[in-house]
N, C-alpha and C positions, 0 to 999 in steps of 0.2 A: 728534533721535538724537544723542546723542552719542561722542564718539570712541571711547571704551572701549568702548560698545556695537554701534560699527558694528564692530569688532575683534572680538568674541564670536559676533557674528553671522556673522562669515565664515568665523570658523574651524567655527562648526557646521557650517554649507551644505559646507564643504570636506572636513568629518569625516563627514556624511551621503554625499557623492557618490562616498568611496572606501570605504566599508565595502561588501565582499563581501556577494550573498544567501545565505542559508542553505539546509535543506534537502538533500535528497538529489537527485543526479543522476535526471537524465530517463531513462529506461527506450529501448531498443531496442525497436523493431518488432515485432521478432520474441520480444521477452522480457513485452511486453503482454498482458495476461490478460482482450480483452476482450470473449471470445466465451459468448455462456450456452447452455445446453441445460438445459431443463425437461424430467420424466420425470413422469408418474404412478405413487407406489408405494399399496398397503396400508395403513391407519394400521400392523398388524404388521411391512409389511416397512422402513416409515420410521423404529419403535421400535427395527429391530436396528442397521439401514444407524447409528442414533444410537449406540448403543451399540456398536457397534466403534468408533464416529470415538469415543468420551471413553475409552473402554479406551486407545486409542492417544494419549489426550489433544490431539486435532487434531479442526478441523472438520470437517465432513459434507462443505464439499468440496473440503477439503484431503485426508484421507482418501480419497476416491472420485479423485479425482486420483491419488494415491500410490498407490490400488491397480490402477487401468490402467495407469500408468508400468510398474509389477511385473510383470504380467499381460504387460505389451508391446502394450499394446492403440493405445496412442498412445506 
């Protein structure tokens, strides 16, 4: 490898080493939503829940969580 190639290789390695990692910061343990609940619904109940969530522009999970918080259940 010639002298010029050595300089370029060294600069690339140095630049790579000082780059910061991207992405968002990790959440605290208390902020993580990693607990799941499964419930059984009739087709009509599920459809109604999906319709209500869609009217709010939310996913069913977010809609349920928001509703439970508003009712001070959680």
